VOPAGU-2260 file (C-alpha; in pm, 1 decimal, decimal comma):
REM VOPAGU-2260
SITE   aa  ch    i         X         Y         Z
SITE  MET   A    0       0,0       0,0       0,0
SITE  LEU   A    1     128,6     350,1     -87,0
SITE  SER   A    2     255,1     532,8     220,0
SITE  ARG   A    3      85,1     852,6     101,0
SITE  THR   A    4    -254,6     679,6      92,4
SITE  ALA   A    5    -196,7     529,7     437,3
SITE  ASP   A    6     -93,0     872,4     564,2
SITE  HIS   A    7    -413,6    1041,0     442,3
SITE  LEU   A    8    -636,9     768,1     588,4
SITE  PHE   A    9    -452,0     773,1     920,7
SITE  TRP   A   10    -488,6    1151,1     952,9
SITE  MET   A   11    -844,4    1161,7     820,4
SITE  SER   A   12    -954,5     940,3    1109,0
SITE  ARG   A   13    -737,1    1124,9    1363,2
SITE  TYR   A   14    -882,7    1463,4    1271,6
SITE  THR   A   15   -1240,2    1331,1    1280,9
SITE  GLU   A   16   -1176,2    1179,6    1624,6
SITE  ARG   A   17   -1010,4    1501,6    1741,8
SITE  ALA   A   18   -1311,5    1708,9    1635,1
SITE  GLU   A   19   -1537,1    1471,7    1831,0
SITE  ASN   A   20   -1318,1    1488,7    2141,0
SITE  THR   A   21   -1303,6    1869,1    2124,7
SITE  ALA   A   22   -1684,5    1873,7    2103,1
SITE  ARG   A   23   -1706,6    1637,1    2402,4
SITE  MET   A   24   -1479,1    1853,4    2616,7
SITE  LEU   A   25   -1654,4    2176,9    2518,8
SITE  ASP   A   26   -1994,0    2020,0    2583,1
SITE  VAL   A   27   -1904,9    1902,2    2933,5
SITE  ASN   A   28   -1760,7    2244,2    3017,7
SITE  TYR   A   29   -2066,9    2419,7    2879,2
SITE  GLN   A   30   -2306,6    2193,8    3073,3
SITE  THR   A   31   -2101,9    2231,1    3392,2
SITE  SER   A   32   -2097,4    2610,4    3353,1
SITE  LEU   A   33   -2479,0    2607,9    3381,2
SITE  LEU   A   34   -2453,8    2466,3    3736,0
SITE  PRO   A   35   -2440,0    2701,4    4036,5
SITE  GLN   A   36   -2071,7    2781,6    4092,9
SITE  SER   A   37   -1840,4    3073,6    4158,0
SITE  ALA   A   38   -1682,6    3269,3    3872,2
SITE  ALA   A   39   -1338,7    3147,0    3985,1
SITE  VAL   A   40   -1441,0    2779,1    3962,6
SITE  ALA   A   41   -1597,2    2837,1    3619,7
SITE  GLN   A   42   -1277,6    3007,7    3500,2
SITE  VAL   A   43   -1066,7    2709,7    3613,6
SITE  GLY   A   44   -1283,9    2487,3    3392,3
SITE  TRP   A   45   -1226,7    2697,3    3081,0
SITE  GLN   A   46    -854,4    2730,6    3156,0
SITE  GLY   A   47    -836,2    2353,3    3192,8
SITE  LEU   A   48    -990,3    2310,0    2849,4
SITE  LEU   A   49    -714,5    2517,0    2689,9
SITE  SER   A   50    -451,2    2329,7    2892,6
SITE  ILE   A   51    -581,0    1988,6    2778,4
SITE  SER   A   52    -519,3    2084,3    2415,9
SITE  GLU   A   53    -195,7    2276,6    2490,3
SITE  LEU   A   54    -355,7    2587,9    2342,9
SITE  MET   A   55    -303,7    2841,3    2622,4
SITE  PRO   A   56     -13,8    3025,0    2448,6
SITE  SER   A   57    -198,6    3065,1    2116,8
SITE  TYR   A   58    -519,9    3165,5    2296,7
SITE  THR   A   59    -351,5    3435,6    2506,4
SITE  ALA   A   60    -165,6    3562,2    2196,4
SITE  LYS   A   61    -504,0    3628,7    2036,8
SITE  TYR   A   62    -731,0    3720,3    2330,4
SITE  GLY   A   63    -488,6    3821,6    2607,0
SITE  GLN   A   64    -528,6    3695,7    2963,3
SITE  ASP   A   65    -908,4    3733,9    2963,1
SITE  ILE   A   66   -1046,1    3378,2    2956,1
SITE  THR   A   67   -1420,7    3396,1    2889,1
SITE  PRO   A   68   -1660,2    3116,2    2783,2
SITE  ARG   A   69   -1751,9    3302,6    2462,8
SITE  ASN   A   70   -1388,9    3352,9    2356,6
SITE  VAL   A   71   -1283,5    2996,9    2443,3
SITE  MET   A   72   -1578,5    2846,2    2252,3
SITE  ASP   A   73   -1514,6    3072,5    1953,4
SITE  PHE   A   74   -1145,5    2977,2    1956,9
SITE  MET   A   75   -1214,7    2603,8    1993,3
SITE  VAL   A   76   -1506,1    2582,1    1748,6
SITE  ARG   A   77   -1464,2    2821,6    1457,0
SITE  ASP   A   78   -1115,1    2974,6    1471,1
SITE  GLU   A   79    -939,6    2850,8    1157,6
SITE  SER   A   80    -600,4    2964,9    1288,3
SITE  ASN   A   81    -633,2    2711,8    1572,9
SITE  PRO   A   82    -538,3    2370,6    1426,4
SITE  SER   A   83    -732,7    2190,7    1702,6
SITE  SER   A   84   -1059,9    2380,9    1649,0
SITE  ILE   A   85   -1359,8    2180,9    1528,3
SITE  VAL   A   86   -1365,2    2372,6    1198,7
SITE  ALA   A   87    -992,4    2313,0    1136,5
SITE  CYS   A   88   -1015,4    1941,8    1226,4
SITE  LEU   A   89   -1318,2    1872,1    1007,4
SITE  ARG   A   90   -1164,2    2063,1     717,2
SITE  ALA   A   91    -840,2    1864,0     752,6
SITE  ALA   A   92   -1038,2    1538,0     772,1
SITE  ARG   A   93   -1226,5    1627,0     454,4
SITE  GLU   A   94    -907,1    1733,9     269,8
SITE  ASN   A   95    -736,0    1406,4     361,1
SITE  ALA   A   96   -1045,3    1215,4     245,4
SITE  ARG   A   97   -1050,9    1406,0     -85,0
SITE  ALA   A   98    -683,0    1325,0    -145,5
SITE  VAL   A   99    -757,9     949,5    -130,3
SITE  ARG   A  100   -1108,4     955,4    -274,1
SITE  GLY   A  101   -1033,3     638,3    -470,9
SITE  ALA   A  102    -939,9     441,0    -158,4
SITE  LEU   A  103   -1270,1     525,4      15,3
SITE  THR   A  104   -1613,4     381,4     -43,6
SITE  THR   A  105   -1864,6     624,4    -193,0
SITE  GLU   A  106   -2061,6     616,7     132,3
SITE  LEU   A  107   -1758,9     712,4     343,0
SITE  TRP   A  108   -1654,9     996,9     111,6
SITE  GLU   A  109   -2008,6    1134,1     102,2
SITE  THR   A  110   -2031,0    1119,4     482,9
SITE  GLN   A  111   -1705,7    1314,3     525,7
SITE  ASN   A  112   -1797,0    1566,3     256,0
SITE  ALA   A  113   -2152,0    1619,7     385,2
SITE  THR   A  114   -2017,9    1681,7     737,5
SITE  TRP   A  115   -1796,1    1962,2     608,4
SITE  LEU   A  116   -2071,0    2118,8     395,1
SITE  LYS   A  117   -2328,0    2102,9     676,7
SITE  LEU   A  118   -2080,0    2246,9     925,8
SITE  ALA   A  119   -2039,4    2564,1     720,5
SITE  GLY   A  120   -2418,6    2605,0     708,1
SITE  TYR   A  121   -2451,1    2533,7    1078,9
SITE  LEU   A  122   -2209,0    2807,9    1179,7
SITE  LYS   A  123   -2348,8    3064,3     934,8
SITE  SER   A  124   -2705,2    3013,6    1058,7
SITE  LYS   A  125   -2615,2    3113,3    1417,8
SITE  ASP   A  126   -2762,0    2782,9    1544,2
SITE  PHE   A  127   -2439,0    2730,0    1738,2
SITE  GLU   A  128   -2487,3    3050,8    1940,3
SITE  ARG   A  129   -2851,2    2963,7    2011,1
SITE  ASP   A  130   -2781,0    2612,9    2138,3
SITE  PRO   A  131   -2413,5    2509,9    2174,3
SITE  GLY   A  132   -2514,7    2175,7    2328,4
SITE  ALA   A  133   -2711,1    2072,2    2018,0
SITE  PHE   A  134   -2413,6    2164,6    1797,9
SITE  PHE   A  135   -2172,7    1952,6    2004,4
SITE  GLU   A  136   -2413,7    1658,5    1983,6
SITE  TRP   A  137   -2423,4    1703,1    1604,3
SITE  VAL   A  138   -2040,5    1692,3    1582,8
SITE  LYS   A  139   -2031,9    1374,1    1792,9
SITE  HIS   A  140   -2306,4    1219,2    1579,9
SITE  ARG   A  141   -2118,0    1294,4    1255,0
SITE  SER   A  142   -1804,0    1133,6    1396,2
SITE  HIS   A  143   -2001,1     824,0    1503,5
SITE  LEU   A  144   -2156,8     812,9    1157,6
SITE  SER   A  145   -1820,0     836,7     983,4
SITE  ARG   A  146   -1676,0     554,1    1195,3
SITE  GLY   A  147   -1984,6     338,0    1148,3
SITE  VAL   A  148   -1988,9     387,7     771,7
SITE  ALA   A  149   -1618,0     299,1     753,4
SITE  VAL   A  150   -1668,8     -23,3     949,8
SITE  GLY   A  151   -1984,5    -109,2     755,3
SITE  THR   A  152   -1861,7     -42,8     401,2
SITE  MET   A  153   -1479,1     -54,1     376,1
SITE  LEU   A  154   -1291,6    -363,2     268,7
SITE  GLN   A  155   -1093,9    -469,2     575,2
SITE  ASP   A  156    -757,7    -433,3     406,8
SITE  GLU   A  157    -453,4    -223,7     500,1
SITE  ALA   A  158    -639,2     102,0     425,5
SITE  PHE   A  159    -903,2       9,6     682,9
SITE  HIS   A  160    -643,4     -78,7     947,4
SITE  PHE   A  161    -458,1     252,8     908,2
SITE  TYR   A  162    -792,5     431,5     937,9
SITE  ARG   A  163    -871,5     245,3    1262,3
SITE  MET   A  164    -522,0     289,4    1402,2
SITE  GLY   A  165    -547,3     667,6    1364,3
SITE  SER   A  166    -883,4     677,3    1543,5
SITE  PHE   A  167    -768,3     484,4    1849,1
SITE  LEU   A  168    -429,1     650,7    1881,8
SITE  GLU   A  169    -605,7     988,8    1887,3
SITE  ARG   A  170    -864,4     859,5    2134,1
SITE  ALA   A  171    -598,1     731,7    2374,5
SITE  ASP   A  172    -424,3    1069,0    2364,8
SITE  ASN   A  173    -744,3    1266,9    2425,3
SITE  THR   A  174    -877,9    1048,9    2708,7
SITE  ALA   A  175    -542,9    1073,6    2890,9
SITE  ARG   A  176    -537,0    1453,0    2853,4
SITE  LEU   A  177    -895,5    1486,0    2976,0
SITE  LEU   A  178    -827,0    1270,6    3282,4
SITE  ASP   A  179    -505,0    1450,7    3369,5
SITE  VAL   A  180    -650,8    1801,5    3360,1
SITE  LYS   A  181    -987,3    1717,1    3515,0
SITE  PHE   A  182    -836,3    1528,4    3809,8
SITE  HIS   A  183    -619,6    1833,5    3879,1
SITE  ALA   A  184    -924,0    2062,2    3865,6
SITE  VAL   A  185   -1104,8    1905,2    4161,9
SITE  GLN   A  186   -1078,1    2141,6    4455,3
SITE  SER   A  187   -1105,0    1893,5    4743,8
SITE  ASP   A  188    -845,9    1629,2    4818,5
SITE  PHE   A  189   -1026,5    1317,3    4700,5
SITE  PHE   A  190    -837,7    1091,9    4941,1
SITE  GLY   A  191    -929,5    1301,9    5244,1
SITE  ALA   A  192   -1251,6    1406,4    5411,1
SITE  ALA   A  193   -1453,2    1652,2    5203,5
SITE  SER   A  194   -1722,9    1889,4    5317,5
SITE  ALA   A  195   -2084,3    1833,8    5208,2
SITE  GLU   A  196   -2047,9    2116,8    4955,0
SITE  ASP   A  197   -1727,8    1964,3    4816,2
SITE  GLN   A  198   -1889,9    1621,5    4791,1
SITE  GLU   A  199   -2184,5    1767,2    4601,3
SITE  TYR   A  200   -1956,3    1961,4    4368,8
SITE  ASP   A  201   -1738,4    1652,2    4316,0
SITE  PHE   A  202   -2040,9    1439,8    4226,0
SITE  TYR   A  203   -2133,4    1679,3    3944,8
SITE  HIS   A  204   -1768,5    1709,3    3843,9
SITE  TRP   A  205   -1710,6    1332,3    3813,6
SITE  SER   A  206   -2051,4    1284,5    3647,1
SITE  ALA   A  207   -1952,5    1548,3    3390,9
SITE  ILE   A  208   -1621,6    1374,0    3320,5
SITE  LEU   A  209   -1801,2    1042,5    3269,5
SITE  ARG   A  210   -2058,5    1202,0    3039,6
SITE  SER   A  211   -1781,8    1362,5    2833,7
SITE  VAL   A  212   -1663,9    1012,0    2735,8
SITE  SER   A  213   -2012,9     855,5    2721,2
SITE  GLY   A  214   -1927,7     668,4    3039,6
SITE  PHE   A  215   -2199,8     767,6    3287,2
SITE  GLU   A  216   -2437,2     477,1    3213,0
SITE  VAL   A  217   -2140,4     242,2    3176,4
SITE  TYR   A  218   -2015,6     341,2    3523,4
SITE  ARG   A  219   -2357,0     272,1    3676,0
SITE  LYS   A  220   -2372,4     -66,1    3506,1
SITE  VAL   A  221   -2021,4    -172,0    3609,2
SITE  TYR   A  222   -2002,7     -40,6    3966,4
SITE  ARG   A  223   -2368,1       5,9    4073,4
SITE  ASP   A  224   -2254,2     248,5    4341,9
SITE  VAL   A  225   -2170,6     612,8    4412,8
SITE  ILE   A  226   -1922,4     780,7    4182,1
SITE  THR   A  227   -1571,1     786,6    4329,4
SITE  PRO   A  228   -1255,1     930,8    4169,8
SITE  GLU   A  229   -1068,7     598,5    4201,1
SITE  ARG   A  230   -1335,2     412,4    4007,0
SITE  VAL   A  231   -1364,4     685,1    3743,2
SITE  ALA   A  232    -988,1     654,6    3691,2
SITE  GLU   A  233   -1007,1     274,3    3679,7
SITE  LEU   A  234   -1292,4     278,9    3426,8
SITE  LEU   A  235   -1120,4     527,4    3193,4
SITE  ILE   A  236    -769,4     385,0    3222,7
SITE  LEU   A  237    -780,1       9,4    3281,9
SITE  ARG   A  238   -1118,6    -132,1    3173,8
SITE  PRO   A  239   -1072,6    -297,3    2830,7
SITE  ASP   A  240   -1452,2    -321,3    2788,6
SITE  MET   A  241   -1497,1      58,4    2818,2
SITE  PRO   A  242   -1476,2     182,9    2454,0
SITE  ARG   A  243   -1295,9     511,4    2526,6
SITE  SER   A  244   -1055,7     383,7    2795,3
SITE  LEU   A  245    -678,3     386,4    2752,1
SITE  ALA   A  246    -669,4       5,3    2768,1
SITE  ALA   A  247    -938,7     -40,4    2500,0
SITE  SER   A  248    -773,9     218,0    2273,5
SITE  MET   A  249    -430,9      54,0    2300,9
SITE  ASN   A  250    -577,2    -292,8    2239,6
SITE  GLU   A  251    -714,7    -162,5    1909,3
SITE  VAL   A  252    -390,8      13,7    1814,7
SITE  VAL   A  253    -188,3    -305,3    1874,1
SITE  ALA   A  254    -438,3    -525,9    1686,4
SITE  ASN   A  255    -439,8    -300,4    1378,9
SITE  LEU   A  256     -64,4    -244,4    1391,3
SITE  SER   A  257       2,2    -619,3    1387,5
SITE  VAL   A  258    -197,3    -657,5    1063,4
SITE  VAL   A  259      -1,4    -389,4     871,4
SITE  ALA   A  260     341,7    -476,3    1020,1
SITE  ASN   A  261     639,0    -459,4     783,2
SITE  GLU   A  262    1007,5    -550,8     802,5
SITE  ILE   A  263    1106,1    -228,1     983,1
SITE  SER   A  264     818,2    -197,5    1230,2
SITE  GLY   A  265     933,0    -453,9    1488,2
SITE  GLU   A  266    1046,3    -197,9    1746,7
SITE  THR   A  267     723,5       2,1    1704,7
SITE  GLN   A  268     519,4    -313,4    1761,2
SITE  ARG   A  269     728,1    -399,6    2068,5
SITE  ARG   A  270     668,8     -57,3    2224,8
SITE  ALA   A  271     297,7     -63,5    2144,9
SITE  GLY   A  272     268,8    -414,3    2291,2
SITE  LYS   A  273     457,2    -311,5    2606,0
SITE  LEU   A  274     226,7     -10,9    2655,9
SITE  LYS   A  275     -76,0    -238,2    2611,2
SITE  ALA   A  276      67,1    -491,8    2860,7
SITE  ASP   A  277     145,1    -220,2    3116,8
SITE  LEU   A  278    -223,3    -121,0    3110,7
SITE  GLN   A  279    -344,2    -481,8    3106,6
SITE  TYR   A  280    -155,7    -575,3    3425,2
SITE  ALA   A  281    -173,0    -242,6    3612,2
SITE  ARG   A  282    -384,9    -185,6    3921,9
SITE  ILE   A  283    -553,4     144,3    3995,8
SITE  ASP   A  284    -436,3     157,4    4359,0
SITE  GLU   A  285     -73,1     126,8    4240,6
SITE  ILE   A  286    -122,4     401,1    3979,7
SITE  LEU   A  287    -282,8     638,4    4232,5
SITE  SER   A  288     -22,0     568,5    4501,8
SITE  THR   A  289     266,5     650,9    4266,1
SITE  GLY   A  290      82,2     953,0    4119,7
SITE  LEU   A  291    -186,8     975,5    3852,3
SITE  HIS   A  292     -36,0    1286,2    3692,2
SITE  ALA   A  293     304,9    1119,0    3652,8
SITE  PHE   A  294     141,4     805,8    3508,2
SITE  LEU   A  295     -66,8    1001,0    3254,4
SITE  THR   A  296     222,9    1228,1    3156,4
SITE  GLN   A  297     437,2     923,6    3085,7
SITE  PHE   A  298     150,2     758,9    2895,9
SITE  LEU   A  299     107,2    1068,3    2674,9
SITE  ASP   A  300     481,0    1076,8    2602,9
SITE  ARG   A  301     471,8     709,6    2503,1
SITE  VAL   A  302     161,8     751,3    2285,0
SITE  ASN   A  303     311,6    1053,3    2107,7
SITE  GLU   A  304     637,3     864,6    2052,6
SITE  LEU   A  305     435,1     571,0    1916,9
SITE  GLY   A  306     254,0     802,2    1673,5
SITE  GLY   A  307     591,4     932,5    1554,6
SITE  ARG   A  308     725,9     580,6    1506,9
SITE  ILE   A  309     415,7     474,4    1310,5
SITE  SER   A  310     464,6     777,0    1082,4
SITE  GLN   A  311     831,8     688,8    1041,3
SITE  ASP   A  312     767,2     321,1     965,3
SITE  PHE   A  313     463,7     346,9     738,2
SITE  LEU   A  314     360,2     697,6     641,8
SITE  VAL   A  315     487,2     994,1     440,3
SITE  PRO   A  316     805,0    1138,6     595,4
SITE  SER   A  317     736,3    1471,7     766,1
SITE  HIS   A  318     917,7    1765,7     610,7
């Protein structure tokens, strides 16, 4: 398979997944901002959103130190100069799809193209300003649709496996970032005694995190108990049956990588397999005792290195 084709498919799926994850994070922040809370707590939430995506420097260069919900949403949704904005991601996904039109099924190309065309109409009509929540749901739905159409119509050849690998590598990265920033944002020490107000705030906080990864109902089904930080971390890091967890994402990356392996990808496969095994045999109490932030930082470094190695082994060399 041509490395250029693989490259476009890999990045098409990554950008679609990134747009969905940006919508998820914005949606949870928007919904949380509607709850009774102080201006300082609300500001921490919006700052955290910029930190997750490593966008604080570019945001402050454009808007200064004034972090407002309107500016952050504008920057993260429609600002074309921000490469992680929803508009920029969906445009990049569509451009990558157009470049390999012949490798896609008609249904998949039409889904990607229609998403881009409808997005432009959506933002022009001011529907986003009227109901941001409905817009974020639409972005998530289009990403689900794209993934479903790919699975339902593409021949499961190398092209398909590069498409899937991009999706799950991006998902692993985004879930780790979300967890890292959101765990830091909780005001009370979750291992110590919290006041009634803190406990109430924490319940909404952890519920919001779970909802941002479609994990609220899953949590209730798995644990059938109150929401605790330790179990939220366990669900989103170690549970292989939770679709957006780090373990599930890495299982998919390793499975798809093994199918497209070539004579120079042995070391990349070894590192991916080791990362998968580390998650498979980890325990949440060990992770929390040694430090969640340190664990997630190391995980992000390893995932980013893995993405670089995959590009080096299979895709178009970066210039």
